[in-house]
MIDREN-964465 format. One record per residue (C-alpha): residue in one letter; chain; y, z, x. Coordinates in steps of 0.5 Angstrom, whole numbers, padded with zeros to 4 digits. Layout:
! MIDREN-964465
<rec r="A" c="A" c2="Y" c3="Z" c1="X"/>
...
***
This chain:
! MIDREN-964465
<rec r="M" c="A" c2="0211" c3="0058" c1="-0186"/>
<rec r="K" c="A" c2="0208" c3="0057" c1="-0192"/>
<rec r="S" c="A" c2="0208" c3="0065" c1="-0193"/>
<rec r="A" c="A" c2="0216" c3="0065" c1="-0191"/>
<rec r="F" c="A" c2="0217" c3="0060" c1="-0196"/>
<rec r="V" c="A" c2="0213" c3="0064" c1="-0202"/>
<rec r="R" c="A" c2="0217" c3="0070" c1="-0200"/>
<rec r="T" c="A" c2="0224" c3="0066" c1="-0201"/>
<rec r="A" c="A" c2="0222" c3="0063" c1="-0207"/>
<rec r="A" c="A" c2="0220" c3="0070" c1="-0210"/>
<rec r="A" c="A" c2="0227" c3="0073" c1="-0208"/>
<rec r="A" c="A" c2="0230" c3="0067" c1="-0212"/>
<rec r="P" c="A" c2="0229" c3="0069" c1="-0219"/>
<rec r="G" c="A" c2="0232" c3="0076" c1="-0218"/>
<rec r="L" c="A" c2="0238" c3="0073" c1="-0215"/>
<rec r="M" c="A" c2="0238" c3="0068" c1="-0221"/>
<rec r="I" c="A" c2="0237" c3="0074" c1="-0226"/>
<rec r="V" c="A" c2="0243" c3="0077" c1="-0223"/>
<rec r="G" c="A" c2="0247" c3="0071" c1="-0223"/>
<rec r="A" c="A" c2="0245" c3="0070" c1="-0230"/>
<rec r="C" c="A" c2="0247" c3="0077" c1="-0232"/>
<rec r="A" c="A" c2="0254" c3="0077" c1="-0229"/>
<rec r="L" c="A" c2="0255" c3="0070" c1="-0232"/>
<rec r="G" c="A" c2="0253" c3="0073" c1="-0239"/>
<rec r="A" c="A" c2="0258" c3="0079" c1="-0238"/>
<rec r="G" c="A" c2="0264" c3="0074" c1="-0236"/>
<rec r="L" c="A" c2="0264" c3="0069" c1="-0242"/>
<rec r="P" c="A" c2="0266" c3="0071" c1="-0249"/>
<rec r="G" c="A" c2="0261" c3="0072" c1="-0254"/>
<rec r="S" c="A" c2="0263" c3="0065" c1="-0257"/>
<rec r="A" c="A" c2="0262" c3="0061" c1="-0251"/>
<rec r="F" c="A" c2="0255" c3="0063" c1="-0249"/>
<rec r="P" c="A" c2="0250" c3="0065" c1="-0255"/>
<rec r="S" c="A" c2="0247" c3="0072" c1="-0253"/>
<rec r="S" c="A" c2="0240" c3="0069" c1="-0255"/>
<rec r="A" c="A" c2="0240" c3="0064" c1="-0250"/>
<rec r="V" c="A" c2="0242" c3="0069" c1="-0245"/>
<rec r="T" c="A" c2="0236" c3="0073" c1="-0247"/>
<rec r="A" c="A" c2="0232" c3="0067" c1="-0247"/>
<rec r="L" c="A" c2="0234" c3="0065" c1="-0240"/>
<rec r="I" c="A" c2="0233" c3="0072" c1="-0237"/>
<rec r="W" c="A" c2="0226" c3="0072" c1="-0240"/>
<rec r="L" c="A" c2="0225" c3="0065" c1="-0237"/>
<rec r="L" c="A" c2="0227" c3="0067" c1="-0230"/>
<rec r="G" c="A" c2="0224" c3="0074" c1="-0230"/>
<rec r="A" c="A" c2="0217" c3="0071" c1="-0232"/>
<rec r="T" c="A" c2="0218" c3="0066" c1="-0226"/>
<rec r="G" c="A" c2="0220" c3="0071" c1="-0221"/>
<rec r="A" c="A" c2="0214" c3="0075" c1="-0224"/>
<rec r="L" c="A" c2="0209" c3="0069" c1="-0222"/>
<rec r="C" c="A" c2="0213" c3="0068" c1="-0215"/>
<rec r="L" c="A" c2="0211" c3="0075" c1="-0214"/>
<rec r="L" c="A" c2="0204" c3="0074" c1="-0216"/>
<rec r="L" c="A" c2="0204" c3="0068" c1="-0212"/>
<rec r="R" c="A" c2="0206" c3="0072" c1="-0206"/>
<rec r="R" c="A" c2="0201" c3="0077" c1="-0207"/>
<rec r="S" c="A" c2="0196" c3="0072" c1="-0207"/>
<rec r="I" c="A" c2="0198" c3="0069" c1="-0201"/>
<rec r="D" c="A" c2="0198" c3="0076" c1="-0197"/>
<rec r="L" c="A" c2="0191" c3="0077" c1="-0200"/>
<rec r="D" c="A" c2="0189" c3="0070" c1="-0197"/>
<rec r="D" c="A" c2="0192" c3="0071" c1="-0191"/>
<rec r="R" c="A" c2="0188" c3="0078" c1="-0190"/>
<rec r="A" c="A" c2="0182" c3="0075" c1="-0192"/>
<rec r="R" c="A" c2="0183" c3="0070" c1="-0187"/>
<rec r="D" c="A" c2="0184" c3="0075" c1="-0182"/>
<rec r="L" c="A" c2="0178" c3="0079" c1="-0184"/>
<rec r="A" c="A" c2="0174" c3="0073" c1="-0184"/>
<rec r="A" c="A" c2="0176" c3="0071" c1="-0177"/>
<rec r="R" c="A" c2="0175" c3="0078" c1="-0174"/>
<rec r="L" c="A" c2="0168" c3="0078" c1="-0178"/>
<rec r="C" c="A" c2="0166" c3="0072" c1="-0174"/>
<rec r="L" c="A" c2="0168" c3="0075" c1="-0167"/>
<rec r="E" c="A" c2="0164" c3="0081" c1="-0169"/>
<rec r="Q" c="A" c2="0158" c3="0076" c1="-0171"/>
<rec r="K" c="A" c2="0159" c3="0072" c1="-0164"/>
<rec r="A" c="A" c2="0159" c3="0079" c1="-0160"/>
<rec r="R" c="A" c2="0153" c3="0081" c1="-0163"/>
<rec r="Q" c="A" c2="0149" c3="0075" c1="-0162"/>
<rec r="V" c="A" c2="0151" c3="0075" c1="-0155"/>
<rec r="A" c="A" c2="0149" c3="0083" c1="-0155"/>
<rec r="E" c="A" c2="0142" c3="0081" c1="-0158"/>
<rec r="G" c="A" c2="0141" c3="0075" c1="-0153"/>
<rec r="T" c="A" c2="0143" c3="0080" c1="-0147"/>
<rec r="L" c="A" c2="0138" c3="0085" c1="-0150"/>
<rec r="A" c="A" c2="0133" c3="0080" c1="-0151"/>
<rec r="D" c="A" c2="0134" c3="0077" c1="-0144"/>
<rec r="T" c="A" c2="0133" c3="0084" c1="-0141"/>
<rec r="Q" c="A" c2="0127" c3="0086" c1="-0145"/>
<rec r="T" c="A" c2="0124" c3="0079" c1="-0142"/>
<rec r="V" c="A" c2="0126" c3="0081" c1="-0135"/>
<rec r="L" c="A" c2="0123" c3="0088" c1="-0136"/>
<rec r="T" c="A" c2="0117" c3="0086" c1="-0139"/>
<rec r="R" c="A" c2="0116" c3="0081" c1="-0133"/>
<rec r="V" c="A" c2="0117" c3="0087" c1="-0128"/>
<rec r="V" c="A" c2="0113" c3="0092" c1="-0132"/>
<rec r="R" c="A" c2="0107" c3="0086" c1="-0132"/>
<rec r="Q" c="A" c2="0108" c3="0085" c1="-0124"/>
<rec r="Q" c="A" c2="0108" c3="0092" c1="-0123"/>
<rec r="E" c="A" c2="0102" c3="0093" c1="-0127"/>
<rec r="S" c="A" c2="0099" c3="0087" c1="-0123"/>
<rec r="V" c="A" c2="0100" c3="0090" c1="-0116"/>
<rec r="R" c="A" c2="0098" c3="0097" c1="-0118"/>
<rec r="D" c="A" c2="0091" c3="0094" c1="-0121"/>
<rec r="G" c="A" c2="0090" c3="0090" c1="-0114"/>
<rec r="E" c="A" c2="0091" c3="0097" c1="-0110"/>
<rec r="R" c="A" c2="0087" c3="0101" c1="-0115"/>
<rec r="K" c="A" c2="0081" c3="0095" c1="-0114"/>
<rec r="R" c="A" c2="0082" c3="0096" c1="-0107"/>
<rec r="I" c="A" c2="0082" c3="0103" c1="-0107"/>
<rec r="A" c="A" c2="0076" c3="0104" c1="-0111"/>
<rec r="R" c="A" c2="0072" c3="0098" c1="-0107"/>
<rec r="D" c="A" c2="0074" c3="0103" c1="-0100"/>
<rec r="I" c="A" c2="0071" c3="0109" c1="-0104"/>
<rec r="D" c="A" c2="0065" c3="0106" c1="-0106"/>
<rec r="D" c="A" c2="0064" c3="0102" c1="-0099"/>
<rec r="E" c="A" c2="0066" c3="0107" c1="-0094"/>
<rec r="L" c="A" c2="0067" c3="0114" c1="-0097"/>
<rec r="G" c="A" c2="0061" c3="0114" c1="-0102"/>
<rec r="Q" c="A" c2="0056" c3="0111" c1="-0097"/>
<rec r="V" c="A" c2="0058" c3="0116" c1="-0092"/>
<rec r="L" c="A" c2="0057" c3="0122" c1="-0097"/>
<rec r="V" c="A" c2="0050" c3="0119" c1="-0099"/>
<rec r="A" c="A" c2="0048" c3="0119" c1="-0092"/>
<rec r="L" c="A" c2="0050" c3="0126" c1="-0091"/>
<rec r="R" c="A" c2="0046" c3="0128" c1="-0097"/>
<rec r="G" c="A" c2="0040" c3="0125" c1="-0094"/>
<rec r="E" c="A" c2="0041" c3="0128" c1="-0087"/>
<rec r="M" c="A" c2="0042" c3="0135" c1="-0091"/>
<rec r="S" c="A" c2="0036" c3="0134" c1="-0095"/>
<rec r="L" c="A" c2="0032" c3="0132" c1="-0089"/>
<rec r="L" c="A" c2="0034" c3="0139" c1="-0086"/>
<rec r="Q" c="A" c2="0033" c3="0143" c1="-0092"/>
<rec r="V" c="A" c2="0026" c3="0140" c1="-0092"/>
<rec r="A" c="A" c2="0025" c3="0141" c1="-0084"/>
<rec r="S" c="A" c2="0028" c3="0149" c1="-0085"/>
<rec r="A" c="A" c2="0023" c3="0150" c1="-0091"/>
<rec r="G" c="A" c2="0019" c3="0156" c1="-0089"/>
<rec r="I" c="A" c2="0022" c3="0157" c1="-0082"/>
<rec r="H" c="A" c2="0029" c3="0159" c1="-0083"/>
<rec r="P" c="A" c2="0030" c3="0161" c1="-0090"/>
<rec r="A" c="A" c2="0037" c3="0163" c1="-0089"/>
<rec r="T" c="A" c2="0038" c3="0156" c1="-0087"/>
<rec r="H" c="A" c2="0034" c3="0153" c1="-0092"/>
<rec r="Q" c="A" c2="0038" c3="0156" c1="-0097"/>
<rec r="K" c="A" c2="0045" c3="0155" c1="-0094"/>
<rec r="T" c="A" c2="0043" c3="0147" c1="-0094"/>
<rec r="G" c="A" c2="0041" c3="0147" c1="-0101"/>
<rec r="A" c="A" c2="0048" c3="0150" c1="-0103"/>
<rec r="M" c="A" c2="0051" c3="0145" c1="-0099"/>
<rec r="I" c="A" c2="0047" c3="0139" c1="-0102"/>
<rec r="G" c="A" c2="0049" c3="0142" c1="-0109"/>
<rec r="T" c="A" c2="0057" c3="0141" c1="-0106"/>
<rec r="L" c="A" c2="0055" c3="0134" c1="-0104"/>
<rec r="D" c="A" c2="0053" c3="0132" c1="-0111"/>
<rec r="L" c="A" c2="0059" c3="0135" c1="-0114"/>
<rec r="A" c="A" c2="0063" c3="0131" c1="-0109"/>
<rec r="L" c="A" c2="0059" c3="0125" c1="-0110"/>
<rec r="R" c="A" c2="0060" c3="0126" c1="-0118"/>
<rec r="A" c="A" c2="0068" c3="0127" c1="-0117"/>
<rec r="L" c="A" c2="0068" c3="0121" c1="-0113"/>
<rec r="R" c="A" c2="0064" c3="0116" c1="-0118"/>
<rec r="V" c="A" c2="0069" c3="0119" c1="-0123"/>
<rec r="L" c="A" c2="0075" c3="0117" c1="-0119"/>
<rec r="A" c="A" c2="0072" c3="0110" c1="-0117"/>
<rec r="G" c="A" c2="0071" c3="0109" c1="-0125"/>
<rec r="E" c="A" c2="0078" c3="0111" c1="-0126"/>
<rec r="L" c="A" c2="0081" c3="0106" c1="-0121"/>
<rec r="R" c="A" c2="0076" c3="0100" c1="-0123"/>
<rec r="P" c="A" c2="0080" c3="0095" c1="-0127"/>
<rec r="L" c="A" c2="0078" c3="0091" c1="-0133"/>
<rec r="A" c="A" c2="0073" c3="0086" c1="-0130"/>
<rec r="A" c="A" c2="0075" c3="0078" c1="-0130"/>
<rec r="G" c="A" c2="0072" c3="0075" c1="-0136"/>
<rec r="E" c="A" c2="0070" c3="0081" c1="-0139"/>
<rec r="C" c="A" c2="0071" c3="0083" c1="-0147"/>
<rec r="L" c="A" c2="0076" c3="0089" c1="-0148"/>
<rec r="G" c="A" c2="0071" c3="0092" c1="-0153"/>
<rec r="D" c="A" c2="0065" c3="0091" c1="-0148"/>
<rec r="A" c="A" c2="0069" c3="0094" c1="-0143"/>
<rec r="M" c="A" c2="0071" c3="0100" c1="-0147"/>
<rec r="A" c="A" c2="0064" c3="0101" c1="-0149"/>
<rec r="R" c="A" c2="0062" c3="0101" c1="-0142"/>
<rec r="Q" c="A" c2="0068" c3="0106" c1="-0140"/>
<rec r="L" c="A" c2="0066" c3="0111" c1="-0145"/>
<rec r="A" c="A" c2="0059" c3="0111" c1="-0144"/>
<rec r="E" c="A" c2="0060" c3="0112" c1="-0136"/>
<rec r="F" c="A" c2="0065" c3="0118" c1="-0139"/>
<rec r="T" c="A" c2="0060" c3="0121" c1="-0143"/>
<rec r="R" c="A" c2="0055" c3="0121" c1="-0137"/>
<rec r="L" c="A" c2="0059" c3="0124" c1="-0132"/>
<rec r="N" c="A" c2="0063" c3="0129" c1="-0136"/>
<rec r="G" c="A" c2="0057" c3="0131" c1="-0142"/>
<rec r="I" c="A" c2="0063" c3="0129" c1="-0147"/>
<rec r="A" c="A" c2="0060" c3="0126" c1="-0153"/>
<rec r="H" c="A" c2="0064" c3="0120" c1="-0156"/>
<rec r="D" c="A" c2="0064" c3="0115" c1="-0162"/>
<rec r="F" c="A" c2="0067" c3="0108" c1="-0161"/>
<rec r="D" c="A" c2="0069" c3="0103" c1="-0167"/>
<rec r="V" c="A" c2="0071" c3="0096" c1="-0166"/>
<rec r="N" c="A" c2="0074" c3="0094" c1="-0172"/>
<rec r="V" c="A" c2="0076" c3="0086" c1="-0172"/>
<rec r="G" c="A" c2="0081" c3="0083" c1="-0176"/>
<rec r="V" c="A" c2="0082" c3="0076" c1="-0178"/>
<rec r="D" c="A" c2="0082" c3="0070" c1="-0172"/>
<rec r="A" c="A" c2="0077" c3="0074" c1="-0169"/>
<rec r="S" c="A" c2="0076" c3="0067" c1="-0164"/>
<rec r="A" c="A" c2="0083" c3="0068" c1="-0162"/>
<rec r="D" c="A" c2="0084" c3="0068" c1="-0154"/>
<rec r="S" c="A" c2="0085" c3="0074" c1="-0151"/>
<rec r="D" c="A" c2="0092" c3="0077" c1="-0148"/>
<rec r="A" c="A" c2="0090" c3="0079" c1="-0141"/>
<rec r="D" c="A" c2="0096" c3="0083" c1="-0140"/>
<rec r="A" c="A" c2="0095" c3="0087" c1="-0146"/>
<rec r="D" c="A" c2="0088" c3="0088" c1="-0145"/>
<rec r="A" c="A" c2="0089" c3="0091" c1="-0139"/>
<rec r="L" c="A" c2="0094" c3="0095" c1="-0141"/>
<rec r="L" c="A" c2="0090" c3="0098" c1="-0147"/>
<rec r="Y" c="A" c2="0084" c3="0099" c1="-0142"/>
<rec r="R" c="A" c2="0088" c3="0103" c1="-0137"/>
<rec r="A" c="A" c2="0091" c3="0107" c1="-0143"/>
<rec r="L" c="A" c2="0084" c3="0109" c1="-0145"/>
<rec r="Q" c="A" c2="0082" c3="0110" c1="-0138"/>
<rec r="E" c="A" c2="0088" c3="0115" c1="-0136"/>
<rec r="T" c="A" c2="0087" c3="0119" c1="-0143"/>
<rec r="L" c="A" c2="0080" c3="0120" c1="-0142"/>
<rec r="A" c="A" c2="0081" c3="0122" c1="-0135"/>
<rec r="Q" c="A" c2="0086" c3="0127" c1="-0138"/>
<rec r="I" c="A" c2="0081" c3="0130" c1="-0143"/>
<rec r="A" c="A" c2="0076" c3="0131" c1="-0138"/>
<rec r="R" c="A" c2="0080" c3="0135" c1="-0133"/>
<rec r="S" c="A" c2="0084" c3="0140" c1="-0138"/>
<rec r="A" c="A" c2="0082" c3="0138" c1="-0146"/>
<rec r="R" c="A" c2="0076" c3="0142" c1="-0146"/>
<rec r="A" c="A" c2="0073" c3="0137" c1="-0151"/>
<rec r="T" c="A" c2="0066" c3="0136" c1="-0154"/>
<rec r="R" c="A" c2="0067" c3="0130" c1="-0157"/>
<rec r="V" c="A" c2="0072" c3="0124" c1="-0157"/>
<rec r="G" c="A" c2="0073" c3="0118" c1="-0162"/>
<rec r="V" c="A" c2="0076" c3="0112" c1="-0160"/>
<rec r="Q" c="A" c2="0077" c3="0106" c1="-0165"/>
<rec r="L" c="A" c2="0080" c3="0099" c1="-0163"/>
<rec r="S" c="A" c2="0082" c3="0095" c1="-0169"/>
<rec r="R" c="A" c2="0086" c3="0088" c1="-0170"/>
<rec r="S" c="A" c2="0090" c3="0086" c1="-0176"/>
<rec r="N" c="A" c2="0093" c3="0079" c1="-0175"/>
<rec r="A" c="A" c2="0097" c3="0079" c1="-0169"/>
<rec r="R" c="A" c2="0097" c3="0087" c1="-0168"/>
<rec r="L" c="A" c2="0092" c3="0090" c1="-0163"/>
<rec r="S" c="A" c2="0091" c3="0098" c1="-0164"/>
<rec r="L" c="A" c2="0088" c3="0103" c1="-0160"/>
<rec r="C" c="A" c2="0087" c3="0110" c1="-0163"/>
<rec r="I" c="A" c2="0084" c3="0116" c1="-0159"/>
<rec r="E" c="A" c2="0082" c3="0123" c1="-0162"/>
<rec r="D" c="A" c2="0079" c3="0129" c1="-0159"/>
<rec r="D" c="A" c2="0077" c3="0136" c1="-0161"/>
<rec r="G" c="A" c2="0080" c3="0139" c1="-0155"/>
<rec r="D" c="A" c2="0086" c3="0143" c1="-0153"/>
<rec r="A" c="A" c2="0093" c3="0140" c1="-0151"/>
<rec r="D" c="A" c2="0096" c3="0142" c1="-0145"/>
<rec r="G" c="A" c2="0103" c3="0141" c1="-0141"/>
<rec r="N" c="A" c2="0101" c3="0135" c1="-0137"/>
<rec r="C" c="A" c2="0099" c3="0131" c1="-0143"/>
<rec r="A" c="A" c2="0106" c3="0131" c1="-0145"/>
<rec r="G" c="A" c2="0108" c3="0128" c1="-0139"/>
<rec r="A" c="A" c2="0102" c3="0123" c1="-0139"/>
<rec r="V" c="A" c2="0104" c3="0121" c1="-0146"/>
<rec r="A" c="A" c2="0111" c3="0120" c1="-0144"/>
<rec r="A" c="A" c2="0109" c3="0115" c1="-0138"/>
<rec r="L" c="A" c2="0105" c3="0111" c1="-0142"/>
<rec r="R" c="A" c2="0110" c3="0110" c1="-0148"/>
<rec r="E" c="A" c2="0115" c3="0107" c1="-0143"/>
<rec r="R" c="A" c2="0110" c3="0102" c1="-0140"/>
<rec r="V" c="A" c2="0107" c3="0100" c1="-0147"/>
<rec r="A" c="A" c2="0115" c3="0100" c1="-0150"/>
<rec r="A" c="A" c2="0116" c3="0095" c1="-0144"/>
<rec r="A" c="A" c2="0111" c3="0091" c1="-0146"/>
<rec r="G" c="A" c2="0113" c3="0091" c1="-0153"/>
<rec r="G" c="A" c2="0109" c3="0096" c1="-0156"/>
<rec r="A" c="A" c2="0109" c3="0103" c1="-0159"/>
<rec r="V" c="A" c2="0105" c3="0110" c1="-0157"/>
<rec r="H" c="A" c2="0105" c3="0115" c1="-0162"/>
<rec r="A" c="A" c2="0102" c3="0122" c1="-0161"/>
<rec r="E" c="A" c2="0100" c3="0128" c1="-0165"/>
<rec r="A" c="A" c2="0096" c3="0134" c1="-0166"/>
<rec r="L" c="A" c2="0091" c3="0134" c1="-0171"/>
<rec r="P" c="A" c2="0091" c3="0140" c1="-0176"/>
<rec r="G" c="A" c2="0084" c3="0142" c1="-0175"/>
<rec r="G" c="A" c2="0085" c3="0142" c1="-0167"/>
<rec r="G" c="A" c2="0085" c3="0137" c1="-0162"/>
<rec r="K" c="A" c2="0090" c3="0131" c1="-0162"/>
<rec r="R" c="A" c2="0091" c3="0124" c1="-0163"/>
<rec r="L" c="A" c2="0094" c3="0118" c1="-0159"/>
<rec r="A" c="A" c2="0095" c3="0111" c1="-0162"/>
<rec r="I" c="A" c2="0097" c3="0105" c1="-0159"/>
<rec r="V" c="A" c2="0100" c3="0099" c1="-0162"/>
<rec r="V" c="A" c2="0101" c3="0092" c1="-0158"/>
<rec r="S" c="A" c2="0103" c3="0085" c1="-0161"/>
<rec r="G" c="A" c2="0100" c3="0079" c1="-0159"/>
<rec r="L" c="A" c2="0093" c3="0075" c1="-0160"/>
<rec r="H" c="A" c2="0087" c3="0078" c1="-0157"/>
<rec r="G" c="A" c2="0080" c3="0077" c1="-0157"/>
<rec r="V" c="A" c2="0077" c3="0084" c1="-0158"/>
<rec r="V" c="A" c2="0069" c3="0082" c1="-0158"/>
<rec r="S" c="A" c2="0065" c3="0077" c1="-0154"/>
<rec r="G" c="A" c2="0063" c3="0071" c1="-0156"/>
***
């Protein structure tokens, strides 16, 4: 209503100017002084200009109001979208943690079955083969030689079994992440003959409580990466650095081996799990050969034991 009134008022001075001009033209020159007519015309013109400016100001004000209303709606829609995204991220993180918990439980069961059943059977079989080898010494040379070869095959099977059990073994309850990684690296070097360097760089808040889910995630990432290196990287040395800065815990793994096609798939799967937990994974090839894998997660973690 206000805009309509302003538009009507803006048209009125033009009508008044036309009427004044017509009145000045119809009157004799002595009846109405020309100076008065000119002054009246200028006054009406100035009034019309002011009304036009007022109309333009009202139009701009209406447009600004419309834009502000649209901006408010877009901000509300963005807030709703961000809230939905945050809820989705929370649900996804919960699902990933549940899946990791189920996987760890299943891995623990499989590792226990391997150690308790298959491992004992193979050890018992190796003992019997050793007795047979001793009994056939000097009597049946061919049998003695074949038995020795079979014992060597059993040793390889037992070694592979220990490696598999080590890969399946989860982070022990109450064990510090740094100590668990040191133990895993020592076992990796003993079984594969690949040297390693391990550096734990503790930042501030060293006494903070550990995040069990994030610790298990990093420990599992180390296990999978070491297994990938042992299978196909042909590396001679592995460097691992575990560090924390404020509320960020990072794990960096470097090796001097060769990259292969399976590595990209393993990194992609790891990146999905870490991203669902609110972290990030960065993989790159080193200039002199080898590759680097960096994993960063947020949260408070206890890196070293008390």
